[in-house]
ROGU-37629 format. One record per residue (C-alpha): x, y, z; residue in three letters. Coordinates in steps of 0.5 Angstrom, whole numbers, plus 500, padded with zeros to 3 digits. Layout:
N
XYZALA ...
//
This chain:
1029
170167716MET 167168723LYS 170171730HIS 177171730PHE 181167735LEU 182169742ARG 189166744MET 190164752THR 194168756PHE 199162757LEU 199161749PHE 201168748SER 207168754LEU 210162750LEU 211166744PHE 212173747CYS 219176745SER 218182748ALA 225185750GLN 226192754ALA 231197750MET 235201755GLN 233208753ALA 226210750GLN 222216750ASP 215214752LYS 210208753GLU 206206747ILE 199203748LYS 193201744GLY 188195742THR 188191736VAL 182189733THR 179185727SER 177189721LYS 171184719VAL 167184726ASP 171189731GLY 173183735MET 180184739PRO 185179737ILE 190176742ALA 197174740GLY 198179735VAL 206180734ASN 208188735VAL 215190734VAL 219196733VAL 221195726LEU 229193725GLY 230191733THR 228186737SER 224190742ASN 217187741GLY 211184745THR 204180744LEU 197183745THR 193180751ASP 186177752PHE 183183750ASP 188185744GLY 191190748ASN 199192748TYR 204196751THR 211197749LEU 216203749ASP 218206743ALA 221213741SER 219218736LEU 219216729GLY 220209730ASP 216204726VAL 211199729LEU 209193725LYS 203189727PHE 203182724SER 198176725TYR 197169721LEU 191170717GLY 191177717MET 194183713THR 201186716THR 200193718SER 205199720GLN 205205723ILE 210211725THR 210213732VAL 208221732ALA 206225738ALA 201221740SER 202215745SER 196211743THR 195207737TYR 189203735ASP 190198729VAL 185194725GLN 187188721LEU 184185715ASP 183178713GLU 189176708ASP 185173703SER 191170700GLU 192166706GLN 185164708LEU 182163701ASN 188159699GLU 188157691VAL 191151688VAL 192148681VAL 187142680THR 185138673ALA 186142667LEU 190147670GLY 184150673ILE 185154679LYS 180153685LYS 180155692GLU 183150697LYS 177150702LYS 172148696ALA 176142694LEU 172135695THR 178131694TYR 186131697SER 191135693ALA 198137696GLN 202142694GLU 210143694VAL 213149692SER 219150687GLY 223152693ASP 222146697GLU 224142691LEU 230146690THR 233147697GLN 237141696VAL 237140688LYS 237133685GLN 238132677THR 231129677ASN 227133680PRO 221128682ILE 226125687ASN 225131691SER 218130693LEU 220124697SER 218125704GLY 214131702LYS 207128700SER 203123704ALA 201117699GLY 207118694LEU 212113694THR 219114690ILE 224109688THR 230111685LYS 233107679SER 240104681SER 243107675SER 245114678GLY 246120674LEU 240122670GLY 236115672GLY 229114672ALA 224114678SER 219109680LYS 213113682VAL 207110685VAL 201114688LEU 196110693ARG 199103692GLY 200099685ASN 193098682SER 194095675SER 198089672THR 200094666SER 203100669ASN 202104675ASN 205111673ASP 202117674PRO 200122669LEU 205129669TYR 202135667VAL 205141665ILE 201148666ASP 195144664GLY 197140659ILE 199132659PRO 206131658MET 209125655LEU 214121660ASN 216115656SER 223114656GLY 228109652ASN 225103655GLY 224101662SER 230099667ASN 230092668GLY 229085664ASN 229086656GLU 224081653PRO 227074651GLY 233075655THR 235073662ASP 231076668ILE 237078671PHE 240082666GLY 241082658SER 247080655GLN 249088655THR 247089662GLY 240091665ASN 240099663ARG 236105665ASP 232108659GLY 231114663GLY 224118663ASP 222125660ALA 221128668MET 229127669SER 230132663LEU 226138666ILE 230144669ASN 228144677PRO 229151677ASP 223152672ASP 218149677ILE 214154681GLU 210148684SER 208141684MET 201139686THR 199132687ILE 192129685LEU 192122689LYS 185120688GLY 181118682ALA 176124684SER 182129683ALA 184126676SER 177124673ALA 177129668LEU 184126665TYR 180120664GLY 184114662SER 191118662GLN 190120670GLY 188113672ALA 194112677ASN 194119679GLY 196126677VAL 202130678ILE 201137676LEU 207142675ILE 206149674THR 212153671THR 215160672LYS 213165668LYS 215173667GLY 212178671LYS 210185671ASP 216190673GLY 223191671ALA 228186669LEU 230181674ALA 236176674VAL 237170678ASN 243166678PHE 243159682ASN 249155682SER 249148686SER 255143687PHE 255137691THR 260131691VAL 258124692ASP 260118695ASN 258111696VAL 254108702THR 251101704SER 256097700LEU 256089702PRO 261087707GLU 266083704LEU 271079708GLN 279079709SER 281073713GLU 280067708TYR 284067702GLN 283064695SER 286058693LYS 289061687SER 294065692VAL 301062691GLY 298059684GLN 301061677PRO 296066674ILE 295065666ALA 297069661GLU 290072660ASN 290073667GLY 285067669ARG 286064676VAL 286057679ALA 280058683ASP 275064682ALA 272063689LYS 275065696SER 274058700TRP 282057702GLY 286058708ASP 286063713LYS 291068712ALA 293075715SER 295082712GLY 289081707LEU 286087704SER 279086700ASN 276093700ASP 271094694ALA 270102696LYS 277103692ASP 274101686PHE 269107686PHE 271114685GLN 268121689THR 263123684GLY 260130683PHE 254134680THR 254141678SER 248145676ILE 248152674ASN 242156672ALA 240163670LEU 233166669SER 231172667LEU 224175668THR 221182665ALA 215185663GLY 209190664ASN 202190665SER 201187657LYS 207182656ALA 211178660GLN 218174659THR 221168662TYR 228165660PHE 232160663SER 238156661TYR 241151666ALA 247147665ASN 248140669THR 255137669VAL 256130673GLY 261125674GLU 258118677GLY 262114683VAL 263109678ILE 269111673PRO 268113666GLU 261115668ASN 259122667ARG 253126665LEU 252133661THR 245136660ARG 243143657ASN 236146658ASN 233152655ILE 226155656THR 223161654LEU 216163656ARG 212169653GLU 205171656THR 201177654ALA 194180654ALA 191184649PHE 184188648PHE 183190655ASP 185183657ASN 180180653LYS 185175650ILE 190172654GLU 196168650VAL 201164653SER 207160649ALA 213156651SER 218152649ILE 223148652ASN 229144649LEU 233139653SER 239135651ASP 242130655GLN 248125654ARG 250120659ILE 257116658TRP 257109661ASN 251109665ARG 251104670PRO 248097669THR 245092674ASN 244085674GLY 249079673LEU 251080666TYR 256086663SER 256089670ASN 263091673PRO 260090680LEU 260083680THR 267082679ALA 269088684VAL 265084689TYR 267077687LEU 275078686ASN 278072689PRO 281075696VAL 288075696GLY 289077689ILE 290084688SER 285088684ARG 290093682ASP 293088678MET 287088673TYR 286095674LYS 293097671ASP 293091666LYS 285090663TYR 288087656GLU 294084653TYR 296082646PHE 293075645ASN 299072640THR 294067637ASN 289072635LEU 294077633ASN 290083637GLN 288085644MET 284081649ASP 281081656GLN 285080662TYR 281077667ALA 281073673SER 275069671SER 269068666PHE 266064672ASP 259063670GLU 259068665ASN 258073670ILE 265076672GLN 269080667GLN 275085669ASN 271091671PRO 276095668TYR 275092661TRP 268093662LEU 269100663ILE 274102658ASN 272096652ARG 265096653SER 263103653PRO 256106652SER 253113650LYS 246115652ASP 243121648ILE 236124650ALA 234130647GLN 227133647ARG 223139645VAL 216141648LEU 212147645ALA 206149649ASN 201155646VAL 195157650SER 190162648VAL 184164652LYS 178169650TYR 174172655ASN 168173652VAL 164176658THR 166177665GLU 163170666ASN 164166660PHE 171164657ALA 173160651LEU 180157651GLN 184153647SER 191149648ARG 196145644GLY 202142645SER 208138641TYR 212134645ASP 218130642LYS 223126645SER 229123641PHE 233117644PHE 240114642THR 243108645PHE 250106643ASP 254100646LYS 261098643ARG 263091646GLN 270090644TYR 273083641ALA 275079648GLY 269080651THR 266074654ASP 263070648PRO 257068652VAL 255076652ASN 258078645SER 260076638GLY 268073637ASP 270080634ASN 265084638GLY 258087638ARG 255093636TYR 248096639VAL 245102636LEU 238104638GLU 234110636LYS 228111639THR 223117638GLU 217118642ASN 211124640THR 205126643GLN 201132640GLN 195135644TYR 190140643ILE 184142646ASP 178147647LEU 175149653ILE 169153655ALA 168156662SER 162159665TYR 163162672ASN 157166676LYS 154168682ASP 147166681LEU 145170687SER 147172694GLU 147165696ASN 149161690PHE 155160686SER 156156679PHE 162155675SER 162150669GLY 166148663LEU 165143657LEU 171141653GLY 174137648THR 181134646SER 185130641LEU 191127643THR 196123638LYS 201118640TYR 207115636GLN 211111641LEU 217107641GLY 218109634ASP 225105634GLN 230102629ILE 235097633LEU 241095630LEU 245089633ASP 250085631SER 249080636GLY 252075640ARG 252069636ASP 258067632GLY 263073630VAL 258078631GLY 262083627LEU 266081620ASN 272085622TYR 274086630PRO 272092633ASN 270096627VAL 263099630PHE 259100624THR 253097621ILE 257095614ALA 261091619ASN 255086621PHE 256079620ALA 248078619THR 242082620THR 238077624ASN 238082630ASN 235088626ILE 228090627LYS 224096627GLN 217098631SER 212103632VAL 206104636LEU 201109634ASN 195111638ARG 190116638GLU 185118644VAL 179123642GLN 175126649SER 169130651VAL 169132658PHE 165137663GLY 165139670SER 159143674LEU 161146681ASN 156149685LEU 157153692GLY 152155697TYR 153161702LYS 161159701ASP 160153706MET 157147701LEU 161146695PHE 158140690LEU 163138684ASP 160133678VAL 165131673THR 164127667GLY 169125661ARG 168120655SER 174117651ASP 174114644TRP 181110644SER 184107637SER 186101641THR 179099642LEU 178097635VAL 174091634HIS 171091641THR 164092643ASP 165099645SER 170104642ASN 169109648SER 168109655PHE 165114660PHE 168116667TYR 164120672PRO 166123679SER 162127684VAL 164130690GLY 161134696LEU 165139701THR 162142707ALA 166148711VAL 164147718LEU 166154720THR 162157716GLU 156153718MET 157153725PHE 159157731ASP 166154733MET 171155739PRO 175161738ASP 181156737PHE 179153731ILE 180157725SER 178153719PHE 174146719ALA 171142713LYS 169135711VAL 169132704ARG 167126700GLY 168124693SER 166118689TYR 170117682ALA 171112676GLU 177112672VAL 181107668GLY 185106662LYS 184103655ASP 188097652ILE 195095650PRO 196098642VAL 194093637TYR 191088642ALA 185087638THR 189087631ILE 195082632PRO 200084628LEU 205078624ASN 212080624SER 218078619ILE 223073623ASN 229076625ASN 232071620THR 229074614ASN 226067612THR 219068613GLY 213071617ILE 213070625GLY 206069628THR 203075633ALA 205073640PRO 198074643PHE 191075641ALA 184075644PRO 180069645ILE 176067639GLU 169070641GLY 171074646GLU 172082647THR 177086651LEU 174092655GLU 178098658PRO 181097665GLU 176100670ARG 177103677GLN 172105682LYS 174109688ALA 171113694TYR 175118699GLU 173121705ILE 177127709GLY 177132713THR 181139714GLU 182143720TRP 186149722ARG 187152729PHE 190158733PHE 190163727GLY 192157722ASN 198156726ARG 196148726LEU 193144721GLY 191137720LEU 188134714ASP 186127714PHE 184122708THR 181115708TYR 180112701TYR 178105698SER 180103690THR 178097687ASN 181096680THR 177091675TYR 178088668ASN 186088669GLN 190085663ILE 193078663PHE 196074658TYR 194067659ILE 197060655GLN 193060649ALA 189053647GLU 191050641PRO 189055635ASN 190055627PRO 193062628ASN 199059632GLY 198064638TYR 202062644ALA 198067649GLN 191070649ASN 190077652ILE 184077657VAL 180082662ASN 180079669ALA 182080676GLY 181085681GLU 186089685ILE 184093692SER 187099695ASN 185102702LYS 189107706GLY 189113710ILE 193119709GLU 195124715LEU 198131714VAL 200135720LEU 203142719ASN 204147724GLY 208154726LYS 210152733PRO 214159733VAL 213165730VAL 216172732THR 219177728ASP 226174728ASN 225167729PHE 220162725THR 219155725TRP 215151720ASN 214143721THR 210138717ALA 209131718ILE 206126712ASN 204120714PHE 201114709ALA 198107710LYS 196103704ASN 193096705ASP 194092698ASN 191086696GLU 190082689VAL 183080690ILE 183076684ALA 187074677VAL 184070671HIS 181063673PRO 185059668SER 192061672LEU 194056676GLN 194057683ASN 191064682GLY 198066680GLU 200071675ALA 207071674ILE 210078672ILE 218076673THR 219068671ALA 224065675ARG 228061669GLY 234058672VAL 234063678ASN 232063685GLY 227069684TYR 220070682GLU 215076682TYR 208074682SER 201077683LEU 197072687ILE 190072690GLU 189074697GLY 196077697GLU 199084697ASP 201086690PHE 208084688GLY 209077691SER 217075691ILE 217068691LYS 224064693ALA 226057696ARG 228057703SER 231052708LEU 227046711VAL 228047718ARG 226043725ASP 222046730GLU 228049733ASN 230052727GLY 236048725THR 236046717PRO 235039715ILE 239035711ILE 237028707ASN 240021707SER 245024702SER 247030706GLY 244035702THR 240041705LEU 232040704LEU 229046701SER 222048700THR 218049694ASP 218056691PHE 213060696GLU 212067698THR 218070702VAL 217078701ALA 213083699HIS 217090698ALA 211095699GLN 212099705PRO 206098711ASP 207105712PHE 211112710THR 213118714LEU 216124712GLY 218130717TRP 220136714ASN 222142718ASN 225149716SER 227154721PHE 229162720GLU 233166725PHE 234173722GLY 238172715ASP 240165717PHE 235159715HIS 236151717PHE 232146714ASN 232138714PHE 227132712LEU 227125715ILE 224120711ASP 222113713GLY 219107710LYS 216102715PHE 215095713GLY 216091707GLY 221086705ASP 227086700VAL 231080697VAL 239081696SER 241076690VAL 248080691THR 249077698GLU 247070696ALA 252070690VAL 257073695ASN 256068700ASP 257062695LYS 264065693TYR 266066700GLY 267073699VAL 262076704SER 263077711GLN 258072713ALA 262066710SER 268068714ALA 264069720ASP 261062719ALA 268059718ARG 270062725ASN 265059729ASN 263052731ASN 270050728GLY 267052721GLY 261047721MET 254049721ILE 249045725ASN 244041722VAL 239035723VAL 237029719ASP 230027717GLU 230023723SER 232029728GLY 239026729THR 244032730ALA 249033724SER 254038721GLN 256040714ILE 262045713ASP 261052711ALA 262052704GLN 257046703THR 252050706TYR 253056702TYR 254053696ASN 247050697ALA 243056699ILE 247062696GLY 248063688GLY 243066683ARG 239059683ASP 240058691GLY 235059697MET 234066696LEU 229066702GLY 235066706GLU 236073704TYR 230076706VAL 231083710TYR 226088713ASP 226094708ALA 224099714THR 229105713ASN 229112716ILE 234117713SER 236124714LEU 234125707ARG 235133706GLU 239138710LEU 241145708SER 244151712VAL 244158709GLY 245165710TYR 242170706LYS 246176705LEU 242183703ASN 246188700LEU 244195699ASN 247195692ASP 243197686SER 245191682THR 245185687ILE 239185691ASP 241179695ASN 246173696ILE 244166699ASN 249161701PHE 247154703SER 251148705LEU 247142703ILE 246135703ALA 242129701ASN 242122703ASN 246124709LEU 246118713PHE 241112715PHE 238113722ILE 236106722TYR 236100716LYS 236093717ASP 238091709ALA 245090707PRO 243095701PHE 239101700ASP 232099700PRO 230106696ASN 234103690ILE 231099685ALA 233094680ALA 228096675SER 223102675THR 218097671GLY 213092673MET 218086675GLY 224086679LEU 221090685GLN 225089692GLY 231085689VAL 238087689ASP 242084684ILE 249088684TYR 245095684ASN 250101684GLN 250103691PRO 246109693SER 250115694THR 251121700ARG 251128697SER 254134700ILE 255141697GLY 254148697LEU 249152693ASN 249159692VAL 243163689ASN 244171687ILE 238175685ASN 240181681PHE 
//
């Protein structure tokens, strides 16, 4: 590093904290210089240890302060090592500070677990420490990344505790999936759950008959306290060494390991209480016409809607249905070791109750990691095992079916919810059994919510074992061989029991029993040879050559379902397989896949100022059988120039570099796509034809992404201020599409084809700084900004109007598609036809006119912004994170249905204004009116004009807040105790939508940007205690 920086006198005064003490023996003075080049250093913090008495060095590195004999003077400066001297007889003390290599040559973990100097990287990589992830702890640690990394968008599932998350890096780019690869300690990790949250094949897009359910993901099973850091590799160049696995970016997870030294114990306890926010606005002015009418024996009311007379004293607070939830996470870890072997052990227990009654979670995690070195560090061994067991009772669903929230919100105004809470079942003398007591089964979307909670219970069990081992042989000082292996297996069980009395559209007459068992397995092994050497004084070289084998067995599933047709079960409410009336809904499936790979990288450095990276990887995938090639090759090249090593820069510039890279990555094709498999019909009456196959005479190719990025990184004022800017452009080709098949002798309904192109272009800006640094007070701040422009360039030419439908409309008013020339994920719906003044138009029969289905919204934000701050004042600390997403639009089916039923505040406002009439015009322009109920019957409901229910998705929230105190103890047993008051999702600074746009109905491809009676988001406030022994 060149000449160390001189601060201006004004800058020095700004951060000066010198305060005179009342009685000093003598004046101490001296000069502080750099040990590297002997130049004086301005702005060095000089303080008498243990006091607030201090000063800063001036232009020429000189300092003066009063101190007593025996006092210890501490000299500190960012980017330099800290020095201390004890005041003796002399009054002059000159000090030299050396460069802190750990600060100046920051090392980050990159692809394949390789550690590199950050200054040498040719691509964007952003690291988030484990402490940042656990300041305000969440049950799914990936959610803690929100707002802390530029270009990373996280959308949480609406299923609450233990739910999956949708993670997208630099925009959606694929028609198959857009999930990043997760890598733990250098080894790819399996993140498949028990099915995506969202629609199930063959069922209604607004929820299956058992409710849309979240199958979870493996990331949510990780103990947050085991994480040392996460590194986000966003670009194709960063993840090219992972080939088809890393096509959507990579999130590297480095876990904690044992350390050399005496036994150290850490205990962390976090407890938060959770309350719902962003509930729909319901009216309490107009009652249902059922009020005053007799209620039937089974609880049915005369009119399920609330379009009756205005009345006083009504209550319609849906919040009473929800309870105060809580989450308790207790974690214990132990580290111990010596120079030869180290041990890390942890145990974590998570217990929680959701905001919906009877929803609860328990999770247990055990981790053991051993690291050791043998034969004078010639052989390095690391082994770990992680065991997880999670159980969730009554995980919340979304959608219109079997969802308690539909009846909670749609409850007829003036009819007490408590009546149905206290009596959710009655004895049906005709059936000689207990039956559901409900106000309505209207449209088959309403049931008594307390019946669903108590008589339609579910249980999700997720268990996982992840074992890793790594052996490295340092053959010489420069050459090493390493082999790593992992075994990753997850077990999922879903048990759903619907009692007789459940809406017969959703269940058999005698009840319904669903038992689903799924196993996912990944086996991985690799062998890597690496060589690192300084070829001369000016040139450095590092390279690796490796091979890997990955075997997958995914969706190894047995599904047992008594079904919803007929009686379902022979005997009511006997939930066992032997009681199934038919075997029509029993099936078994498994997806097997194998990938063999060869990869290599070459890294050249020149004078520590120019760095060239070249990588290549070839994957042989079993899914490419019967195609023109069984392998595909992905290259990348990158160049970095460190400007501060190449040119003389002004003193205030600490570091500067520019970088650029180009890469090609992609992914293979779906399992069995080229070998269509027939199946046995559910009715066991014959063989069913495979649903799709390639077009006769055509072959499939792997999806391919071509990407480049350029960027620059600057640090100023002794690393007090940093800037990282990136521009990227990606184009993804050979997308997978399913098109209608031409008549064929095999009876295939669809053909699977390659086609299309999706483009993403954007910028990322990361600003970080230390505005204030004194001996007793430090302020660190970071801003993450990202903007992504996304466009569907082309789909398959046979698709009508250049549109590929992801979520079909069916009988509903919502459709989700990819449309040429538009952003990824076009939300389509009908809207009112209006005149030039915005007045709705009716036809001659008085019916409101609507448009055809057209694009009304795109859910992805225009740009994102996160502002993270931490303050340390002595032993106190204060942290907050503001997270913002700007632009994009979302749709609320909840509001549409609430309007149709007359329970929304909007429907009451319409009745209160203009005499309860809506102004319209006929097709000739003549003014007219229709009543509010007619208006909302037309635009509201699941099949209504959902284009009228589009909202700006922009939202800014105080995402995290923590205030704490570190108590240092002079005790041989306890080193320190850290107490923190913590909060998550504290409040929205700005939000337009009637629900939280950061909550998704699905973490899969479809149902994006739509609220369909999703569980509302929650505000969490609690306490965290951390004890170090």
